[in-house]
C-alpha positions in Angstrom: 0.0 0.0 0.1 2.9 2.4 0.8 4.3 1.9 -2.6 1.0 2.7 -4.3 0.2 -0.9 -5.2 -2.7 -3.1 -4.3 -1.6 -5.9 -2.0 -1.7 -9.4 -3.5 -0.4 -12.8 -2.6 2.0 -12.8 -5.4 3.3 -9.2 -4.7 3.7 -10.1 -1.0 5.7 -13.2 -1.8 7.9 -11.2 -4.3 8.4 -8.5 -1.6 9.3 -11.2 1.1 11.2 -13.4 -1.2 9.4 -16.5 0.2 6.2 -17.7 2.0 3.4 -20.1 1.6 0.6 -18.7 -0.6 -1.9 -20.3 1.8 -0.4 -18.6 4.9 0.0 -15.2 3.1 -3.7 -15.4 1.9 -4.8 -15.9 5.5 -2.8 -13.1 6.9 -3.9 -10.8 4.0 -7.6 -11.7 4.5 -7.2 -10.7 8.2 -5.4 -7.5 7.3 -8.1 -6.5 4.8 -10.8 -7.1 7.4 -9.2 -4.5 9.7 -8.9 -1.8 6.9 -11.5 1.0 6.9 -12.9 1.8 3.4 -11.5 5.1 1.9 -13.9 8.0 1.9 -14.5 9.9 -1.2 -15.8 13.4 -1.5 -19.3 13.7 -3.0 -20.1 15.7 -6.0 -22.5 18.7 -5.6 -25.7 18.3 -7.5 -29.1 20.1 -7.1 -30.9 18.9 -4.0 -33.8 17.1 -5.9 -31.5 15.4 -8.2 -29.0 14.7 -5.5 -31.8 13.3 -3.3 -33.2 11.1 -6.1 -29.8 10.1 -7.2 -28.7 9.4 -3.6 -31.9 7.2 -3.1 -31.1 5.3 -6.4 -27.5 4.9 -5.5 -28.4 3.9 -2.1 -30.8 1.2 -3.6 -28.2 0.1 -6.2 -25.4 0.1 -3.7 -27.6 -1.9 -1.2 -28.3 -4.3 -4.0 -24.6 -4.4 -5.1 -23.5 -4.6 -1.5 -25.8 -7.6 -0.9 -24.5 -9.2 -4.1 -20.9 -8.3 -3.3 -21.3 -9.5 0.3 -22.7 -12.8 -0.9 -19.9 -13.1 -3.5 -17.3 -12.2 -0.9 -18.8 -14.7 1.5 -18.6 -17.4 -1.2 -15.1 -16.2 -2.2 -14.0 -16.3 1.6 -15.5 -19.8 2.0 -13.8 -21.0 -1.2 -10.6 -19.3 -0.2 -10.8 -20.8 3.3 -11.5 -24.1 1.8 -8.5 -23.7 -0.6 -6.3 -22.6 2.3 -7.2 -25.5 4.3 -6.7 -27.9 1.4 -3.4 -26.1 0.6 -2.3 -26.6 4.3 -3.3 -30.3 4.2 -1.3 -30.6 1.0 1.7 -28.9 2.5 1.3 -31.2 5.5 1.1 -34.2 3.3 4.1 -33.0 1.3 6.1 -32.5 4.4 5.1 -36.1 5.5 6.1 -37.4 2.1 9.5 -35.6 2.3 10.1 -37.2 5.7 9.1 -40.6 4.3 11.5 -40.0 1.3 14.2 -39.1 3.7 13.5 -42.2 5.7 13.4 -44.4 2.6 16.7 -42.8 1.3 18.3 -43.4 4.6 17.1 -47.1 4.5 18.3 -47.4 0.9 21.7 -46.0 1.8 21.9 -48.4 4.7 20.9 -51.3 2.4 23.6 -50.2 0.0 26.2 -50.2 2.7 25.1 -53.6 4.0 25.1 -55.0 0.5 28.7 -53.5 0.0 29.8 -55.1 3.3 28.1 -58.4 2.3 29.9 -58.4 -1.0 33.1 -57.6 0.7 32.6 -60.6 3.2 31.6 -62.8 0.3 34.9 -61.9 -1.4 36.8 -62.6 1.7 35.0 -65.9 2.0 35.8 -66.8 -1.6 39.5 -66.0 -0.9 39.4 -68.0 2.2 37.7 -71.0 0.3 40.4 -70.7 -2.4 43.1 -70.8 0.3 41.4 -73.8 2.0 41.0 -75.6 -1.4 44.6 -75.0 -2.0 45.6 -76.4 1.4 43.3 -79.3 0.9 44.9 -80.0 -2.5 48.3 -79.7 -1.0 47.4 -82.0 1.9 45.9 -84.5 -0.7 49.3 -84.2 -2.6 51.3 -84.8 0.7 49.0 -87.7 1.6 49.5 -89.3 -1.8 53.2 -88.8 -1.5 53.3 -90.3 2.0 51.3 -93.3 0.8 53.7 -93.8 -1.9 56.6 -93.6 0.5 54.8 -96.0 2.8 54.2 -98.3 -0.1 57.9 -98.1 -1.1 59.1 -98.5 2.4 56.8 -101.5 3.0 58.1 -103.0 -0.2 61.6 -102.3 0.9 61.0 -103.9 4.4 59.4 -106.9 2.8 62.3 -107.3 0.4 64.8 -106.9 3.3 62.9 -109.3 5.4 62.8 -111.8 2.6 66.5 -111.3 2.0 67.1 -111.7 5.8 65.1 -115.0 5.8 66.9 -116.2 2.8 70.3 -115.3 4.4 69.3 -117.0 7.6 68.3 -120.2 5.5 71.5 -119.9 3.5 73.5 -119.5 6.9 71.7 -122.5 8.4 72.3 -124.6 5.2 75.9 -123.5 5.3 76.2 -124.2 9.0 74.6 -127.6 8.5 76.9 -128.4 5.6 79.9 -127.2 7.6 78.8 -129.5 10.5 78.3 -132.4 8.1 81.6 -131.8 6.5 83.7 -131.7 9.7 85.0 -135.0 10.8 83.7 -136.5 13.9 80.7 -134.5 13.7 78.5 -137.5 14.0 
């Protein structure tokens, strides 16, 4: 008003730089209700004409006022309903923003969990590879040990057979020597 402009929701938002249209509308409506209508000087007409004109103007003004009041009441009701709907929508939007933040946090946590799980899986795979390599090495060592046991068993059996044969040969030789000596009978 001080700048010579009629206050509107958009002009107030531009002046403030921010603000909810619903909130501005409510405050603007309260402010307008406190404003007194501006007085205008009346033109001087002859009394008869002025009286007739005043009566007609009063009648037209009363009719226009009644229509305007009805329209204003409808407009206020519509504006109030729109403001209430707007506030509900803003509350729903805030709730949705909170839900989005929560879902985003949950998603981020799930991504971290998945990353940690992948890391653990990779560690387990590496550990499985090491264990498989150890198993393969142990199998190889076991096979080599079995081969050594088989070889040693074969050598022992051969040495035992050779010993038995040597003992038989010694017995045969001893018996032959005893038989060959005179007076052995």
